[in-house]
N, C-alpha and C positions, 0 to 999 in steps of 0.2 A: 504494499500500499504506499503510495507516495505521501509526501508531507502534506500536500494540499488537500488530498482526500481525508488524511487524518484529522486535519483542522475542521473540515466540514463535518465529519463524523462526530467530533467532540461538541461542536455547536448544537448539532441535532440531538445529541445525547442529553446536553444540558436543558434544551427545550422540553425533551420528554420527561426529565426528571422533574421539572417545574410543573408540568401538566399532571403528573402523577401525584405530586405533593399537594397541589391544589384540590384534587379530588379526593383527599384524605386517604389515599392508597399508598401502601408501602412500596417504594420502587425497588425492583429486584435487580440486583447487580449481575451483569452477564458473567458466565464462567469464562476462564482463560481460553482464548480462541473462538469463543462464541460471538457471532455477529450481533451487533445492537439492533434491536427491533424498535423502530420509531412508530409510535401510534399517533397519527394526526388527529387533532381535535375536530369534531364536526361542528357545524354552525349551532346545533342545539346545545352541545356542551359549552361552547363559548357564551351562549346566551344565559345558561344556568349560572356560570361562574360570574358573569356580569351582574346578574340579579342579586347573587349573594354577596359579593365582595366590591361590586363597582368596578369602573374602569381603572386601569393602572395610570397613575399620574406622576409627574416628576416634582420632586421637592425643590422648591425654588432655591438656587444658590448652592445646591449639593454638590454638583461636579465643578470642581475647581482645579486650576492648574492645567499644564499640558505637557505631554511626552512626545517628543518628535523623533521619528526614525528618518534620518536625512541621508539620501543616497546621492553621492557626488560623482558617480561614474557615468559614462556614456550610455551604458545599458543598465537602467536601474533594475532591481530585482523584483520580478513579478511575484515570486514566492513570498518575499518579505511583505509586499504590499497586501497580499491576502492574509498573511499571518496577523499583521497589525490590525486589519479590519475584524478579523475573528476574535482576536483577544480584546479589542475595544468593546465588542459586544458582550463577551463573556465577563469582563471585569467592570464594564460601565465606566471605565477611565477615559479620559480624553487622549487616546492614543491616535496619532496621526502619521501617515507616511508623506514625506515630502522629497523633492529633488532640488539640487542646488549645485552651483559651480564649486569646484574644489576650493578649500580654504581652511583656515585654523578652526579646529572644533569649537573652541569657546566663542569665536566670532560668528560661526554658523548658529550656534545655540542662541546667542543674543539676537541675531537677526530674525531667527524664527519666533522669538519671544517665548521659548520653551523653558520649562523648569528643569526638565531632564532631556537630554539628547543623546542619541546613538547615531554616529556619523559613519557611513560606509565609504571607504576610499580604495584606491587602487594605486599602490606605489611600491617602490623597491625597498624602503627603509623601514616603514612602520611594522610593528610586530602584528601577529594575527589579531590580538586584542589589546588595547591599551585603555584601562579603566581609571578615570579620575573620579574616585568615589565621592570625596568632599566636595568637588567642583560640579558634580552632577552631569558629567559628559563621558562618553566612551567613544573609542575609534575601533572599528573593525576593518582590517585590511583584507579585501577579497583576494588579493593576488596570493597571499599566504595560504588562503583556504583551498587553492587549486593544487596545492602540493599532493603528490601521489596520484593525481589524475593524469595518467600518461596518455590516454587516447581521447579523441573528440567524443566518442561514444560515452565514456566514463564521465567526462566533463558535463555533457548534455544531461546525463542521468542524475549527477550528484551536486555539481557545483552551486546552482542557484539555491537549492535547499540548504546547502552548507552555509551560505551567506545568510540566509534567514534564520537559521538556527543559532549561529554565532552572534548575530545581532540580538536575538532573544536573550542569550546568555549574558551578553554585555549589559542589557537592560536590567536583568536581575542583579547583576553585581553591583550597579550603581543605584539600585532602587531598594536596598534593604535585603535582597536576596541572600547576602552573606551573613544575615542576622542569626541570632541563636534563639532557641526555644525558652531559654532562661532570660531573666530581666537583669538590668543593671550591671552591664559588662561592656568590654571594648567592642563587641560585635553589634551593639545596638544603638551606637551614637548616630546623631543625625547631622551634627555639625562640629567643627574643630573644638569649640569651647567645651563640648560635652566630655572631651577626654580628661578634663579637670575633675570630673565627677564620678569616674569609675576606677576600680582597682586594676592594677597592671597584670591581668591573667586572662587566659582564653578559657571559655566555658568548655565543659566536658564534651558536649555533643560536637563542638568544633574540633576539639583535640582528636576525637575519634575519627572525624571526617578527614582531617588533615593527615592523619597517620595512614589511612586507606589510600589516600591519593599519592602521598610520598612513596608508599611501597610499590605502587604501580609505576613510579618513575625511579625505582632502584634505591630509594632512600629509606633505610630502616633504623630502628632504635637499638641502643645497647641493651643486650640480654645478660642478666646476671642470674646465678643460681648457686646453691650450696653444692659443694663438691660431690656429695652423696647423689644429689638429684641429677647433676651433670653426668655422673657415671651411669645411672639408670637410663638416662635419655641417650646415652651413647656418644656424647661429644666432649667429654672430659679428657684433658691432656693427661700424660703419664704422671704419676704422683712425683712431688718434689720434696715432701717431708714426711715424717713418721705418721702423722694423722692421716694425710692423704693416702699413704701406702696401706694402712689398716683398712680404710674405707674402700679402697680399690680392691684389695684382696677379698673383702666380704662381699662386695657386689659381683665380682668376677669368679667367685668360687664355684667350681664345677661340683654339682651334687654327687656324693659318694654312693648313694643309693637311688636306684630308679624310682620314678614317680609312681606311687601305688594309687590305683582307682578303687575306691570302695563302692561295692554294689549294695544299694539300700533296697531291701524288699519292700514292695508296695504295702501300704497299710490296708489290709482287707476291709477293715471296718470303715475307713474313710473313702475308699474307692468303690464300695459296694453299690452306691447309688449313681455312679457314673456309667 
């Protein structure tokens, strides 16, 4: 399934879930691999909902601010344009897709009058993603995303979707997506001054996430254990003192007697009813 079809399916699934909730029906989650069945509301159903709850109305002044996805390339991303529209509908945030001539990210953000901006570029120097979290902007370099796409067929299949997905990741990075489930820590600040109000440590959920990410990049932590435990796990070095020698000998001692398996007769009284 392409990403565009996935987005459409997600929007339709969200609409189906709302319809089910409004009808006071418990929505059933599809099993892994099961296609999502979308039940369209009939005019009669809409009329009943309208009679019971009234029409949906917009709270004045509720939607504030602007998030701009600004594509500065000659061929803007159609996948990103559709992705932004779908997430605008899902989140009800003012997410917009725009095009502009190449320029500095901060200047493009200001020209767009956006509070948050993700800028797509195509150059040789910029990394795949550059996130200025405190400044509310990020840059995604499409040229870097074309790496490993050796053929035109592969590029046609994956490149545009890669641009859209990386832009969405950049949006998450500069919009609180790096935050923690815990409150009052480094990951939850909204402005530089907030650094003065939080202790200098990472919350545990972020420590775990960082550990998994670094391990995938070949960065692993120091592992320590008592010598006996290391011997049992099979990675202890040869003993260097009398204490280690005694533990080594105990752990690596070859049994002098064969292992005896004791046969236990079944309890006839207990097994009678089986």
